[in-house]
BAVOZA-431306 format. One record per residue: residue in one letter; residue number from 1; x, y, z of N, C-alpha, C, O in turn. Coordinates in steps of 0.2 Angstrom, whole numbers, always signed. Layout:
// BAVOZA-431306
(r "a" NUM (X Y Z) (X Y Z) (X Y Z) (X Y Z))
...
***
This chain:
// BAVOZA-431306
(r "m" 1 (-43 -1085 +384) (-42 -1092 +386) (-41 -1096 +380) (-45 -1095 +376))
(r "a" 2 (-37 -1102 +378) (-38 -1106 +373) (-44 -1111 +373) (-46 -1113 +378))
(r "e" 3 (-46 -1112 +365) (-54 -1115 +364) (-51 -1122 +367) (-45 -1122 +366))
(r "q" 4 (-54 -1127 +372) (-53 -1132 +373) (-53 -1138 +367) (-58 -1138 +363))
(r "i" 5 (-50 -1142 +367) (-50 -1148 +362) (-54 -1154 +363) (-51 -1159 +366))
(r "n" 6 (-58 -1155 +361) (-62 -1160 +361) (-63 -1165 +354) (-62 -1164 +348))
(r "l" 7 (-65 -1171 +356) (-65 -1175 +349) (-71 -1172 +343) (-71 -1173 +337))
(r "h" 8 (-76 -1168 +348) (-82 -1167 +342) (-79 -1159 +339) (-81 -1156 +334))
(r "s" 9 (-73 -1157 +342) (-72 -1151 +339) (-64 -1151 +334) (-61 -1146 +333))
(r "l" 10 (-63 -1157 +333) (-57 -1157 +331) (-57 -1155 +321) (-61 -1158 +317))
(r "k" 11 (-52 -1152 +320) (-54 -1148 +314) (-46 -1150 +309) (-41 -1150 +313))
(r "p" 12 (-45 -1153 +303) (-40 -1151 +301) (-36 -1146 +300) (-39 -1142 +296))
(r "a" 13 (-30 -1145 +301) (-26 -1141 +299) (-25 -1136 +292) (-22 -1131 +293))
(r "q" 14 (-28 -1138 +287) (-29 -1136 +281) (-33 -1141 +277) (-31 -1146 +275))
(r "s" 15 (-39 -1138 +276) (-44 -1142 +272) (-41 -1143 +266) (-40 -1139 +261))
(r "g" 16 (-41 -1152 +266) (-39 -1156 +259) (-46 -1155 +254) (-51 -1155 +256))
(r "k" 17 (-43 -1154 +248) (-48 -1155 +241) (-47 -1162 +240) (-42 -1165 +239))
(r "g" 18 (-54 -1166 +239) (-54 -1173 +239) (-51 -1173 +232) (-52 -1168 +229))
(r "r" 19 (-48 -1178 +228) (-48 -1180 +222) (-53 -1181 +219) (-59 -1181 +223))
(r "k" 20 (-53 -1181 +211) (-59 -1182 +208) (-60 -1189 +207) (-56 -1193 +206))
(r "r" 21 (-67 -1191 +208) (-69 -1198 +209) (-73 -1201 +200) (-78 -1199 +197))
(r "i" 22 (-69 -1204 +199) (-72 -1205 +191) (-76 -1214 +189) (-74 -1219 +192))
(r "g" 23 (-79 -1213 +186) (-82 -1221 +183) (-86 -1222 +190) (-87 -1228 +193))
(r "r" 24 (-89 -1217 +193) (-95 -1219 +199) (-102 -1219 +197) (-107 -1218 +201))
(r "g" 25 (-103 -1219 +191) (-109 -1220 +190) (-113 -1212 +186) (-112 -1206 +187))
(r "l" 26 (-117 -1214 +182) (-120 -1207 +179) (-122 -1202 +185) (-121 -1196 +183))
(r "g" 27 (-123 -1202 +189) (-126 -1196 +195) (-120 -1192 +198) (-120 -1186 +199))
(r "s" 28 (-115 -1197 +197) (-107 -1192 +200) (-106 -1188 +195) (-102 -1183 +197))
(r "g" 29 (-108 -1186 +188) (-106 -1181 +184) (-99 -1185 +180) (-98 -1184 +175))
(r "k" 30 (-96 -1189 +184) (-89 -1192 +179) (-91 -1200 +178) (-87 -1204 +178))
(r "g" 31 (-96 -1202 +177) (-98 -1208 +176) (-96 -1211 +169) (-93 -1207 +165))
(r "r" 32 (-98 -1216 +167) (-98 -1218 +160) (-91 -1219 +157) (-87 -1224 +157))
(r "y" 33 (-90 -1213 +153) (-84 -1212 +148) (-79 -1207 +154) (-74 -1204 +151))
(r "s" 34 (-80 -1207 +160) (-76 -1203 +166) (-73 -1197 +162) (-67 -1197 +162))
(r "g" 35 (-75 -1193 +159) (-74 -1186 +156) (-68 -1188 +150) (-64 -1183 +149))
(r "r" 36 (-68 -1191 +148) (-62 -1194 +140) (-65 -1192 +135) (-62 -1189 +130))
(r "g" 37 (-72 -1195 +136) (-76 -1195 +129) (-75 -1202 +125) (-72 -1207 +126))
(r "i" 38 (-80 -1202 +120) (-78 -1208 +116) (-73 -1210 +111) (-71 -1206 +107))
(r "k" 39 (-70 -1214 +112) (-65 -1216 +109) (-59 -1212 +107) (-59 -1207 +110))
(r "g" 40 (-54 -1213 +103) (-47 -1209 +100) (-43 -1209 +105) (-43 -1214 +109))
(r "q" 41 (-37 -1206 +105) (-31 -1206 +107) (-32 -1205 +115) (-31 -1209 +119))
(r "k" 42 (-34 -1199 +115) (-35 -1196 +121) (-38 -1201 +125) (-35 -1201 +130))
(r "s" 43 (-43 -1204 +125) (-45 -1209 +128) (-44 -1215 +131) (-47 -1219 +135))
(r "r" 44 (-38 -1216 +128) (-34 -1221 +130) (-29 -1220 +135) (-26 -1215 +136))
(r "a" 45 (-27 -1226 +140) (-23 -1225 +144) (-15 -1224 +143) (-12 -1227 +138))
(r "g" 46 (-12 -1221 +145) (-4 -1217 +144) (-6 -1212 +139) (-1 -1210 +136))
(r "s" 47 (-12 -1209 +137) (-13 -1204 +131) (-10 -1197 +133) (-8 -1193 +128))
(r "h" 48 (-8 -1195 +139) (-6 -1189 +142) (+2 -1189 +143) (+5 -1184 +145))
(r "k" 49 (+5 -1195 +141) (+12 -1194 +141) (+16 -1192 +133) (+21 -1195 +132))
(r "m" 50 (+12 -1189 +129) (+15 -1187 +123) (+19 -1180 +123) (+18 -1174 +126))
(r "r" 51 (+23 -1182 +120) (+31 -1175 +121) (+25 -1169 +117) (+19 -1170 +114))
(r "a" 52 (+29 -1163 +120) (+27 -1158 +118) (+28 -1157 +110) (+33 -1158 +107))
(r "g" 53 (+22 -1154 +108) (+22 -1153 +101) (+20 -1159 +97) (+19 -1158 +91))
(r "f" 54 (+19 -1165 +99) (+16 -1169 +96) (+8 -1169 +93) (+3 -1169 +97))
(r "e" 55 (+8 -1169 +86) (-1 -1168 +85) (-4 -1174 +82) (-7 -1174 +77))
(r "g" 56 (-1 -1179 +86) (-5 -1184 +83) (-5 -1188 +78) (-9 -1192 +76))
(r "g" 57 (+2 -1186 +75) (+6 -1191 +69) (+5 -1186 +64) (+9 -1187 +59))
(r "q" 58 (+2 -1180 +62) (+2 -1176 +58) (+9 -1171 +58) (+13 -1171 +63))
(r "m" 59 (+10 -1168 +52) (+17 -1163 +52) (+15 -1158 +56) (+10 -1154 +55))
(r "p" 60 (+19 -1158 +61) (+18 -1154 +69) (+19 -1146 +64) (+21 -1146 +58))
(r "i" 61 (+17 -1140 +67) (+18 -1135 +67) (+24 -1131 +65) (+24 -1127 +60))
(r "y" 62 (+31 -1133 +69) (+35 -1132 +69) (+39 -1134 +63) (+44 -1130 +61))
(r "m" 63 (+38 -1139 +60) (+41 -1143 +54) (+35 -1138 +48) (+38 -1139 +42))
(r "r" 64 (+30 -1135 +47) (+26 -1134 +45) (+27 -1126 +42) (+25 -1124 +37))
(r "l" 65 (+31 -1122 +47) (+33 -1116 +47) (+40 -1116 +41) (+43 -1121 +39))
(r "g" 66 (+41 -1111 +40) (+47 -1108 +37) (+53 -1109 +42) (+52 -1108 +48))
(r "k" 67 (+59 -1110 +39) (+62 -1109 +44) (+68 -1101 +44) (+68 -1097 +39))
(r "q" 68 (+73 -1101 +50) (+77 -1095 +49) (+81 -1096 +44) (+84 -1102 +43))
(r "r" 69 (+83 -1091 +40) (+89 -1092 +36) (+95 -1094 +40) (+95 -1093 +46))
(r "g" 70 (+101 -1096 +36) (+106 -1096 +38) (+110 -1102 +39) (+107 -1108 +38))
(r "s" 71 (+117 -1103 +40) (+119 -1110 +40) (+119 -1110 +47) (+120 -1105 +50))
(r "t" 72 (+119 -1117 +50) (+119 -1121 +56) (+126 -1122 +59) (+128 -1126 +63))
(r "s" 73 (+131 -1119 +55) (+138 -1122 +58) (+141 -1119 +63) (+138 -1113 +63))
(r "k" 74 (+146 -1120 +67) (+150 -1117 +72) (+152 -1108 +70) (+152 -1104 +75))
(r "d" 75 (+153 -1108 +65) (+155 -1101 +63) (+149 -1095 +62) (+150 -1089 +62))
(r "a" 76 (+142 -1101 +60) (+136 -1094 +59) (+133 -1093 +67) (+127 -1094 +68))
(r "m" 77 (+136 -1091 +70) (+132 -1090 +79) (+126 -1084 +78) (+126 -1080 +73))
(r "p" 78 (+124 -1085 +82) (+121 -1090 +86) (+116 -1094 +83) (+112 -1096 +87))
(r "i" 79 (+115 -1097 +77) (+112 -1100 +75) (+112 -1108 +75) (+118 -1111 +74))
(r "g" 80 (+107 -1111 +77) (+108 -1119 +75) (+110 -1121 +84) (+110 -1118 +89))
(r "p" 81 (+113 -1129 +83) (+114 -1132 +89) (+121 -1127 +92) (+121 -1126 +98))
(r "f" 82 (+124 -1125 +89) (+130 -1123 +93) (+129 -1115 +95) (+133 -1111 +95))
(r "r" 83 (+123 -1114 +96) (+121 -1107 +100) (+123 -1105 +105) (+121 -1107 +110))
(r "t" 84 (+129 -1100 +104) (+133 -1096 +110) (+129 -1091 +114) (+123 -1090 +111))
(r "s" 85 (+130 -1087 +119) (+129 -1080 +121) (+132 -1079 +125) (+134 -1083 +129))
(r "t" 86 (+135 -1071 +126) (+138 -1067 +130) (+134 -1062 +134) (+129 -1060 +132))
(r "a" 87 (+136 -1061 +141) (+134 -1056 +145) (+135 -1049 +144) (+140 -1047 +148))
(r "p" 88 (+132 -1044 +140) (+133 -1039 +138) (+136 -1033 +145) (+132 -1031 +149))
(r "v" 89 (+141 -1030 +145) (+142 -1025 +149) (+145 -1019 +146) (+151 -1019 +144))
(r "n" 90 (+140 -1014 +147) (+143 -1007 +144) (+149 -1002 +147) (+150 -1002 +153))
(r "v" 91 (+152 -999 +141) (+159 -995 +145) (+154 -990 +149) (+156 -989 +155))
(r "g" 92 (+150 -988 +149) (+147 -982 +154) (+144 -985 +160) (+143 -981 +165))
(r "a" 93 (+144 -993 +161) (+143 -996 +169) (+150 -995 +171) (+150 -996 +177))
(r "l" 94 (+156 -994 +169) (+161 -997 +173) (+163 -989 +178) (+168 -989 +181))
(r "d" 95 (+159 -985 +178) (+160 -980 +182) (+161 -981 +188) (+166 -978 +191))
(r "r" 96 (+157 -984 +191) (+156 -988 +199) (+162 -991 +200) (+161 -995 +204))
(r "f" 97 (+168 -991 +197) (+173 -993 +198) (+179 -988 +200) (+180 -982 +199))
(r "d" 98 (+183 -992 +204) (+188 -983 +206) (+194 -984 +200) (+195 -987 +195))
(r "e" 99 (+197 -978 +203) (+201 -976 +197) (+208 -982 +197) (+212 -983 +202))
(r "g" 100 (+209 -985 +192) (+214 -988 +192) (+213 -995 +193) (+218 -999 +194))
(r "a" 101 (+207 -998 +194) (+205 -1002 +197) (+205 -1008 +190) (+204 -1007 +184))
(r "e" 102 (+205 -1014 +193) (+205 -1022 +187) (+199 -1024 +187) (+195 -1026 +192))
(r "v" 103 (+197 -1023 +181) (+188 -1025 +181) (+186 -1032 +177) (+184 -1031 +171))
(r "t" 104 (+187 -1038 +180) (+186 -1044 +178) (+180 -1048 +180) (+177 -1045 +185))
(r "p" 105 (+176 -1054 +177) (+170 -1055 +178) (+170 -1054 +187) (+166 -1050 +190))
(r "e" 106 (+174 -1059 +189) (+173 -1058 +196) (+171 -1051 +200) (+167 -1051 +205))
(r "t" 107 (+174 -1046 +198) (+172 -1041 +201) (+166 -1036 +197) (+166 -1030 +200))
(r "l" 108 (+163 -1038 +192) (+157 -1036 +190) (+150 -1039 +192) (+145 -1036 +192))
(r "v" 109 (+153 -1045 +194) (+149 -1049 +201) (+147 -1045 +207) (+141 -1044 +209))
(r "e" 110 (+154 -1043 +209) (+154 -1039 +216) (+149 -1031 +216) (+146 -1029 +220))
(r "k" 111 (+150 -1028 +209) (+146 -1022 +208) (+139 -1023 +206) (+136 -1018 +205))
(r "g" 112 (+137 -1030 +205) (+130 -1030 +203) (+129 -1030 +197) (+123 -1031 +196))
(r "l" 113 (+133 -1029 +191) (+133 -1030 +184) (+131 -1035 +181) (+127 -1035 +177))
(r "l" 114 (+133 -1040 +184) (+134 -1048 +183) (+130 -1051 +189) (+131 -1050 +195))
(r "k" 115 (+127 -1056 +184) (+123 -1061 +190) (+126 -1068 +193) (+124 -1071 +197))
(r "n" 116 (+132 -1069 +187) (+136 -1075 +189) (+142 -1075 +185) (+142 -1071 +180))
(r "t" 117 (+147 -1078 +185) (+151 -1078 +180) (+151 -1085 +175) (+156 -1087 +172))
(r "r" 118 (+144 -1088 +175) (+145 -1095 +171) (+145 -1092 +162) (+146 -1096 +157))
(r "i" 119 (+144 -1087 +161) (+142 -1084 +154) (+149 -1078 +153) (+151 -1073 +155))
(r "d" 120 (+150 -1082 +147) (+156 -1076 +146) (+154 -1070 +145) (+148 -1068 +145))
(r "v" 121 (+158 -1066 +145) (+157 -1057 +146) (+160 -1054 +140) (+166 -1056 +138))
(r "k" 122 (+156 -1049 +136) (+156 -1045 +132) (+157 -1037 +134) (+152 -1034 +137))
(r "l" 123 (+162 -1033 +132) (+162 -1028 +134) (+160 -1023 +128) (+163 -1022 +122))
(r "l" 124 (+156 -1020 +129) (+152 -1015 +121) (+152 -1009 +124) (+153 -1008 +130))
(r "g" 125 (+152 -1005 +119) (+154 -997 +119) (+148 -991 +120) (+149 -985 +118))
(r "s" 126 (+144 -994 +122) (+138 -989 +124) (+142 -985 +131) (+146 -988 +135))
(r "g" 127 (+140 -978 +130) (+144 -972 +137) (+149 -972 +136) (+153 -975 +132))
(r "d" 128 (+151 -967 +140) (+157 -965 +141) (+163 -967 +146) (+159 -969 +151))
(r "l" 129 (+168 -968 +147) (+173 -970 +151) (+179 -963 +153) (+182 -961 +148))
(r "k" 130 (+180 -961 +160) (+184 -956 +160) (+190 -959 +165) (+194 -955 +168))
(r "k" 131 (+189 -963 +166) (+193 -968 +173) (+199 -973 +169) (+197 -978 +165))
(r "k" 132 (+204 -972 +170) (+210 -977 +170) (+209 -984 +173) (+210 -985 +179))
(r "l" 133 (+207 -990 +167) (+205 -997 +169) (+209 -1002 +168) (+213 -1000 +164))
(r "t" 134 (+210 -1007 +170) (+211 -1013 +167) (+208 -1018 +166) (+208 -1022 +170))
(r "v" 135 (+205 -1019 +160) (+199 -1023 +159) (+203 -1030 +157) (+208 -1031 +153))
(r "r" 136 (+199 -1036 +159) (+199 -1041 +157) (+194 -1045 +156) (+191 -1048 +161))
(r "v" 137 (+192 -1046 +151) (+186 -1050 +149) (+187 -1054 +143) (+192 -1054 +140))
(r "h" 138 (+181 -1059 +143) (+181 -1064 +136) (+180 -1060 +131) (+183 -1064 +127))
(r "a" 139 (+178 -1056 +128) (+177 -1053 +121) (+176 -1043 +121) (+174 -1040 +126))
(r "i" 140 (+178 -1041 +117) (+177 -1033 +118) (+177 -1032 +111) (+179 -1036 +107))
(r "s" 141 (+171 -1025 +110) (+170 -1023 +102) (+175 -1017 +103) (+177 -1013 +107))
(r "a" 142 (+177 -1016 +95) (+181 -1011 +93) (+180 -1004 +97) (+185 -1002 +99))
(r "t" 143 (+173 -1002 +97) (+173 -996 +101) (+174 -997 +108) (+176 -991 +110))
(r "a" 144 (+173 -1002 +112) (+174 -1002 +119) (+183 -1002 +119) (+186 -1000 +124))
(r "r" 145 (+186 -1006 +115) (+193 -1006 +116) (+195 -998 +116) (+198 -996 +121))
(r "e" 146 (+192 -994 +110) (+195 -987 +107) (+194 -982 +115) (+198 -978 +116))
(r "k" 147 (+189 -983 +117) (+186 -979 +123) (+191 -979 +130) (+193 -975 +133))
(r "v" 148 (+191 -987 +130) (+197 -989 +138) (+205 -987 +136) (+209 -984 +140))
(r "e" 149 (+207 -990 +131) (+213 -986 +129) (+213 -979 +129) (+219 -976 +131))
(r "k" 150 (+209 -975 +126) (+208 -968 +126) (+209 -966 +133) (+213 -961 +134))
(r "a" 151 (+205 -969 +138) (+207 -965 +145) (+211 -969 +148) (+211 -969 +154))
(r "g" 152 (+218 -972 +145) (+223 -972 +148) (+224 -980 +152) (+229 -982 +154))
(r "g" 153 (+218 -984 +151) (+218 -991 +152) (+221 -996 +147) (+225 -994 +143))
(r "a" 154 (+218 -1002 +149) (+222 -1007 +145) (+217 -1013 +145) (+213 -1016 +149))
(r "v" 155 (+219 -1015 +140) (+212 -1024 +139) (+216 -1028 +136) (+220 -1027 +132))
(r "s" 156 (+216 -1033 +140) (+216 -1041 +139) (+212 -1045 +139) (+208 -1044 +144))
(r "l" 157 (+211 -1050 +134) (+207 -1054 +133) (+208 -1063 +135) (+212 -1066 +133))
(r "l" 158 (+201 -1065 +140) (+202 -1070 +144) (+202 -1076 +138) (+206 -1081 +139))
(r "r" 159 (+199 -1077 +134) (+199 -1081 +127) (+201 -1077 +121) (+199 -1072 +120))
(r "e" 160 (+206 -1079 +118) (+206 -1078 +113) (+203 -1078 +107) (+203 -1084 +104))
(r "p" 161 (+199 -1074 +102) (+195 -1074 +97) (+198 -1080 +92) (+204 -1082 +92))
(r "k" 162 (+193 -1083 +89) (+193 -1087 +84) (+196 -1085 +77) (+194 -1081 +73))
(r "v" 163 (+201 -1087 +76) (+203 -1084 +70) (+200 -1089 +63) (+204 -1093 +61))
(r "k" 164 (+194 -1087 +58) (+191 -1090 +54) (+196 -1091 +49) (+200 -1087 +48))
(r "k" 165 (+194 -1098 +46) (+199 -1101 +41) (+197 -1098 +34) (+192 -1097 +32))
(r "q" 166 (+202 -1096 +31) (+200 -1094 +24) (+201 -1101 +20) (+205 -1106 +21))
(r "k" 167 (+195 -1099 +16) (+194 -1105 +11) (+199 -1104 +6) (+198 -1099 +3))
(r "h" 168 (+203 -1109 +3) (+209 -1109 -1) (+205 -1112 -7) (+203 -1118 -7))
(r "r" 169 (+203 -1109 -13) (+203 -1112 -20) (+208 -1115 -23) (+214 -1114 -22))
(r "k" 170 (+205 -1120 -27) (+210 -1125 -30) (+212 -1122 -37) (+208 -1121 -42))
(r "a" 171 (+219 -1119 -37) (+217 -1117 -45) (+218 -1121 -51) (+221 -1126 -51))
(r "k" 172 (+214 -1117 -57) (+214 -1123 -61) (+221 -1125 -64) (+226 -1122 -63))
(r "p" 173 (+221 -1130 -68) (+228 -1132 -70) (+227 -1130 -74) (+222 -1129 -78))
(r "a" 174 (+235 -1126 -77) (+236 -1124 -84) (+235 -1127 -89) (+236 -1133 -88))
(r "a" 175 (+233 -1125 -95) (+234 -1129 -102) (+241 -1132 -104) (+246 -1128 -105))
(r "p" 176 (+242 -1137 -105) (+249 -1142 -107) (+251 -1136 -113) (+247 -1134 -117))
(r "e" 177 (+257 -1135 -113) (+261 -1132 -118) (+261 -1136 -126) (+261 -1142 -125))
(r "p" 178 (+260 -1133 -133) (+262 -1139 -137) (+270 -1141 -138) (+275 -1138 -137))
(r "k" 179 (+269 -1148 -139) (+277 -1149 -141) (+279 -1146 -149) (+275 -1144 -153))
(r "a" 180 (+287 -1146 -149) (+289 -1143 -154) (+288 -1149 -160) (+290 -1148 -166))
(r "d" 181 (+286 -1153 -158) (+287 -1157 -165) (+278 -1157 -168) (+276 -1158 -173))
(r "a" 182 (+275 -1155 -163) (+267 -1157 -165) (+265 -1149 -169) (+260 -1148 -173))
(r "v" 183 (+271 -1143 -167) (+269 -1137 -170) (+271 -1138 -177) (+268 -1136 -182))
(r "e" 184 (+279 -1142 -178) (+281 -1141 -183) (+276 -1146 -190) (+276 -1144 -196))
(r "a" 185 (+273 -1152 -186) (+266 -1155 -191) (+262 -1150 -193) (+260 -1150 -199))
(r "v" 186 (+259 -1146 -189) (+254 -1142 -190) (+256 -1138 -196) (+253 -1138 -201))
(r "k" 187 (+262 -1134 -195) (+266 -1128 -201) (+263 -1131 -208) (+265 -1137 -210))
(r "p" 188 (+258 -1126 -211) (+256 -1128 -219) (+263 -1129 -223) (+268 -1127 -220))
(r "d" 189 (+263 -1131 -228) (+268 -1134 -232) (+267 -1128 -239) (+271 -1127 -243))
(r "d" 190 (+263 -1125 -238) (+263 -1119 -243) (+265 -1113 -242) (+263 -1108 -245))
(r "e" 191 (+269 -1113 -236) (+271 -1107 -233) (+277 -1104 -238) (+281 -1107 -241))
(r "p" 192 (+275 -1097 -240) (+279 -1094 -246) (+288 -1094 -241) (+289 -1092 -235))
(r "t" 193 (+293 -1096 -246) (+299 -1095 -243) (+302 -1090 -247) (+300 -1088 -252))
(r "s" 194 (+309 -1087 -244) (+312 -1082 -246) (+316 -1083 -255) (+317 -1078 -259))
(r "e" 195 (+318 -1089 -256) (+321 -1092 -263) (+314 -1093 -268) (+308 -1095 -266))
(r "q" 196 (+316 -1091 -272) (+312 -1093 -278) (+312 -1099 -280) (+317 -1102 -278))
(r "p" 197 (+308 -1103 -283) (+309 -1107 -287) (+314 -1107 -294) (+314 -1103 -298))
(r "e" 198 (+316 -1112 -295) (+319 -1114 -301) (+314 -1115 -309) (+309 -1118 -310))
(r "a" 199 (+317 -1110 -313) (+311 -1112 -319) (+313 -1118 -322) (+319 -1120 -322))
(r "p" 200 (+307 -1124 -325) (+309 -1129 -328) (+314 -1128 -333) (+316 -1123 -335))
(r "a" 201 (+316 -1134 -335) (+322 -1134 -342) (+322 -1132 -348) (+326 -1130 -352))
(r "d" 202 (+314 -1133 -348) (+309 -1131 -355) (+309 -1124 -356) (+310 -1122 -362))
(r "e" 203 (+308 -1120 -353) (+307 -1112 -351) (+313 -1110 -352) (+314 -1107 -356))
(r "q" 204 (+318 -1112 -348) (+325 -1110 -348) (+327 -1110 -355) (+331 -1105 -356))
(r "a" 205 (+327 -1115 -361) (+328 -1117 -367) (+326 -1112 -373) (+329 -1111 -378))
(r "r" 206 (+318 -1110 -370) (+314 -1106 -374) (+317 -1099 -374) (+317 -1096 -380))
(r "e" 207 (+319 -1097 -367) (+321 -1090 -367) (+327 -1088 -371) (+332 -1092 -371))
(r "v" 208 (+327 -1081 -375) (+334 -1081 -379) (+334 -1075 -377) (+329 -1072 -379))
(r "p" 209 (+340 -1071 -374) (+342 -1065 -373) (+342 -1061 -378) (+347 -1062 -381))
(r "p" 210 (+338 -1053 -380) (+339 -1050 -383) (+343 -1047 -388) (+342 -1046 -394))
(r "a" 211 (+349 -1046 -383) (+357 -1045 -387) (+358 -1052 -392) (+360 -1050 -398))
(r "e" 212 (+358 -1057 -392) (+361 -1062 -396) (+353 -1062 -404) (+353 -1062 -410))
(r "t" 213 (+350 -1061 -400) (+345 -1061 -408) (+345 -1054 -413) (+345 -1054 -419))
(r "e" 214 (+346 -1049 -409) (+350 -1045 -416) (+356 -1047 -419) (+356 -1046 -425))
(r "e" 215 (+361 -1049 -415) (+368 -1051 -420) (+366 -1056 -425) (+369 -1057 -431))
(r "a" 216 (+361 -1060 -422) (+359 -1066 -428) (+357 -1062 -433) (+355 -1065 -438))
***
């Protein structure tokens, strides 16, 4: 027989925990400073609304420590604000598919290999594959592609891989060729010539042929 309910036997369904009563005198244990101590930032109103990692204005720990090396550009995955990730699936896990089946992110979720289709899928080459499958994923490693094609299957990507732009270095301008007039001006005057210079007139008069002197 159920116990009869009366006013003196009423009880709460679940015992409630009373809130902490502060500032009610020294005898309460939480009087005077109400458990906040004397002065300081944390004794003020609104002091517990500080953001995570705030250290009172001093240099926070995440800025004092060294940073991970590498660029934070879009090409330098997965570092920086452009962080991306893929859901890895190994080739050895595709044995649960039937021969000739089509492997897509949706069928991977049905087989329990993925939780959802929000993240891009990348097929990796760990394990062996002996079934002919048609694989449609977002990315695939070279080893995985080789194993799928070796088993007679086919691979198609749901998203074309990004082609990295090659940096073209500007060619240095060629030195200008010297002009012909400038070459002639630089040419020295003392350059030897094939023609011998004529002797002065005084020297020609002094020279007497030896035959004429004997006759005289």
